[in-house]
N, C-alpha and C positions, 0 to 999 in steps of 0.2 A: 504493500500500500504506500509506503513512504517513497517509492520510486515514481509514483504517479503524481500528477499535479494535484494540489490540495482539494480542489472542488470535485474532480473526478474520483479521487479516493473517498471523499465524503459520501458521494452518491452511491458508490459501489458498496461501501460499508453498510449503509442503510438497507440497500437491496438484499445483501447477504443476511443481515439480521432478520429482515422481513420473512425470509424463507426458512428461518429456524436455525441458521448456521451460526450459533453463538453458544457460549458456555452457560451452564446453569449454576446458580448460586447454591451454597450450602444452606443448611437449615437456619432459621431465624434465631437471633439472640435476644431474649426478653429484656436484658439489661439495656439494650440500645433502643427499645421501643419508646415512643413518646407520643404526645398529642398536642396539636394546636388547632385553633379554630374549629374545634369539635371533630377533627379528622384524626384517625388513628394511623400513625406511621410505624412500620415495622422497624425502621432505623432512621437516623437523621440525615442520611446521605442521599441527595437527589441529583438527577441529571438536569442541568440548566437548559433553558430554551435555546434554540438555534441548531441543535443537533438533529432532532427529528422535526423538521419544519412543517411537514405535511401529515403528521400523525400516522406514519406508515408502520412504525415498529415500536409503539410504547410498551406493549406486553413483552417483547423480546428484551427491552432494556430493563424492565422490572425483573425479568428472569436472571439478569446479570448480577442482581443483588441490590439494586437501588431501592431505597425506601419510598421513593416517589419519582415521577417523571413529569417534566413540563415540556409540552410540545408547542410548536409555533415558532415565530409569531404568525398569526393569521390576520388577514385583512378581509373586509367584506367582498371585494372583487379580486380575482386572481391578478397577480402581477409578476412580471419577469424579474424585477429587481434591477440592479445596476449592471453596467457592461462588464464582461469578463476581460482580464482576470480581476477577481474581486476578493480573493482570499490568499494570504501569504504566510508561509511558515517562517518563523524566526527561530531556527534550531538552536543557535548559540545562546538564545535567551529563554528557551523553553516557552515561547510565546507564539501568538498568532495575531495577525491583523486581518480584519474582514470589513468589507463594505458591500455586503450582499444587498442591502436595501429592501428587506422584507419580501424577498421572492417566495411565493407560496401559491398553492392551488385554489385559495379562496374559501370562504365560509361554507358554501354548499358542499363542495367535495370533502373538505376536512370534517365538516359536521357529520356527513354520512359515514365516514370511517370511524369516528368516535362513537356513533350510535350503534355500530355493529360489532364493536370490540367486546372482548370477554368480560371487561369491567372488574378484573381482579387487581388489587393494588390501587394506589393513589395516582391519578393522572390529572394534571391541570393544563390549562390553555393560556398561552401568552397572546394577548390581544394587541393588535396594532392598527394603524390607519393607513389607508391608501395614499400614495405620494401625491396624487392629483385631486384629493378629496376637497370639496368645498366646505365640509363641516366635519373636521376630524373627531370632535367629541361624539358626534352621531355615529361614527364608524365603530367606536367602542361600545356604544349602546346596542348597535345592531349585533355585535358579537355576543353580548350577554343574552339577548333575546334568542338568537339562532341556536345557541349551544346550551340552553337551559336543560338540565337533566343529563347532559352528555359528559360532563367533566366534574371533578371534585373541587376545583378552585379556578378562579379567573385571576390572571395577572395583568394589570393595566401597565403596559410598557410605554412610557413616555420618555425613555432615556436612551434609546438607540441613537447613535450619532450619524446614522446612514440614511435617514429620511430628513431632508432639509426642513428646518423649522420645528421639528417634532419636540425638541427639548424645551421650547418656549412654553409648552403645556405644564412645565414644572413651576411656572410663575404662580404667585399666590392666588390671584383671582381666577386665572384659567384653570388651575388645579382644583380649586374649590368647586367650580362649575362642573368640571369633568367628573370628579368623583361623586358629586351629588347626583348627577344624572345616571351614572353607572350604578350606584347603590339603589337608586329609585327603580331602575330597570330590573336589578337583581331581586328586589323585594316584591316585584309583581309575579314572580314565579313561586311555585310551591316549595322548591328545593332550598331556597335561601342560600345558594352556593357562596362560600367565602370569597371575598375580594382582597387580593394582595396588590401592592403598588411596588413597581421596580424603579429605582432611582439611579441617577448617574453618579459616578464618583467625583465628578468635576464641579461640585456645587460651591457657590459662594456661601459664606457663613450665614447671611440673612436667609438664603434659600433653605438651608438646613433647619433653621428655627421655624420657618413657615411650614415646611413639610411635616415636621414633628408635631406642630400645633394642629394642623389640619387633620392629620392622621388620627389624632386623639379625639378631636371634636366630632369627627364623622364615624368614629369607632371602626376604623379599618381592621381587617382580620390579621394582616401581617405586612411588614415592609421587607422588600428584598434589596439587600445592599451588597454589591451594586452591579451595574452594567459595565460594559467596556469603557475604556478611557480614550480620550483624544489627546492626552498629554504624552510626550515622549521624553523619557529620561535620557540624560547624556550617557548613562551607563550601557545603553543598548548597543550590542555589537553586530547584529545582523545587518547585511546590506539592504534588507527590505524595511528597515526601521522607518525611513522617511515616507513610506506609502501612506496614503490617506485611509481613514477608517478607524474602527474601534480596536484598541489593543487589549488582548486578554492573555491570561497565563501568568507565569511566575512574576513578572515585573509589576503586576497589579496587586499582589498579595499585601504588601505593607500599607499602601494607601487605602485599599478597600477595608482592611481590618481596622485601621485607624478611624475611618468613617463609621464603621460598625460600633466601635467603642464610644464614639461621640453620641450616637443615637441612643445607645443603651444608657449612657449617663443622663441623657435628657429625658427619656421616657420609661426607663426601667423595665418592669414586667408588664406595663400597661398594654403594650402591643408586641406580639412575638416578632422577632427579627430572624431573617434568613440570610446567612452569610455566603457571599459568592465573590470569587476573584482570587485566582492564583493557587487554589488548593491542588496539591499534587501528592500529598501524603497524609497519614493519620495525624501527624504532628501539626500540619497546617489546619486540618479540620478541627482538631482539638483546641487549637488556639482561637479559632473563630468561636467555638462554643464557650470557652472561658471568657471571651470578650463580649458575649451576650447573645450569640446565635442559638436559637432553639433547633434550627435546621441549617444545613449547608448544601451547596450545590457546586458541581464542577462540570467541565466539558473539555477545555483545552488539554488538560493533562492526559485524557484518553488518547489523544492523537500521538503522544510520545510514549506513553506507558502501556497502552492497550487495555483490554477488558479485565485482565487479572488485577488491575489496580483497585477495583471496587471491593472484592472480598478481602484484599490485603489491608485496605484502610479499615474495614469493619473489624477485622481480627485485631489489628494493632490498637484500635480505639479502646478495646477491653483492657489492654495492658496499661494504657494511660489512666483509665478509671481506677484500676487496681493500685497503681503507684500513688495516686492522690487520695485514695480512700473513699471514692464515690461508689455507691452501690449501683446507680443508674446514670444514664446520660443526662437526665433532667436535673439531677443534683448539681451537675457541673456547669449548667448554663449561667453565665455571668459571674462565675466564681473568681475570675481574675480581677473583679472590682471589689471583692470583699476581703 
């Protein structure tokens, strides 16, 4: 796979998993089980959105051992995304830059796939807006209505750097309007599916305060911290570092974890936090948990480490719990602040 160009390797991997060509995880470990937003997770390790954009293989990814899978992002209408090449491996930095631009099959096709799946395990959908939409907020509302009863949670993604103008929805007034309309749409369905918000790592201090305040006022079910970054550290060594797009992987770990700590200090246990960015080992996942994450997600590390990384992280997490005297993963959440 690593000899192929990144996007071709990505598509081929999803197709192989879709046919059942993937390993099966070992039995579940009760000490890693947790619950947020009324949802029972067999373990706190999830697959981040962006891998299974079109909900083709969520059950196969659950079979790898993930405690939950987030598919998408999905937009109301199908769209091709940005021109290729649009994803780049930064091998020397254990990182990836992508500028896919919400390429996906659209709500109708993805909704049909989700409706006909086995429905074992926790699967959520990452909601986005079409690039040429006249009312981006309405695009998120359409996603909530169309997928009611098909998924276990919705993620409102306003933090992708690859759709021009999307991140302006993180502004206070725009975000309040967006989330109010999404939650209203959610409340019209019988399922009352939890709503999560995914934010960018490149926030100004005032934006952080606004988001924390709005999330609590509207009683969001979780915050996902964080998406890819548009910043480029001088320490990056790969020749692809100057490429435009969102940077993910190892270089994002420190900044995303620092942002996670800030939000936990601000809101404590009022709203569950999901830590994303740069996780490539159990040590990384555990640090996110100690910093305040009830759940964690990864994606980029799979490109370099392969599917065996998932059970390895879960096995090693037990060792970290033992070393610090925690009986369960829930006891470790936020312990780094105490």
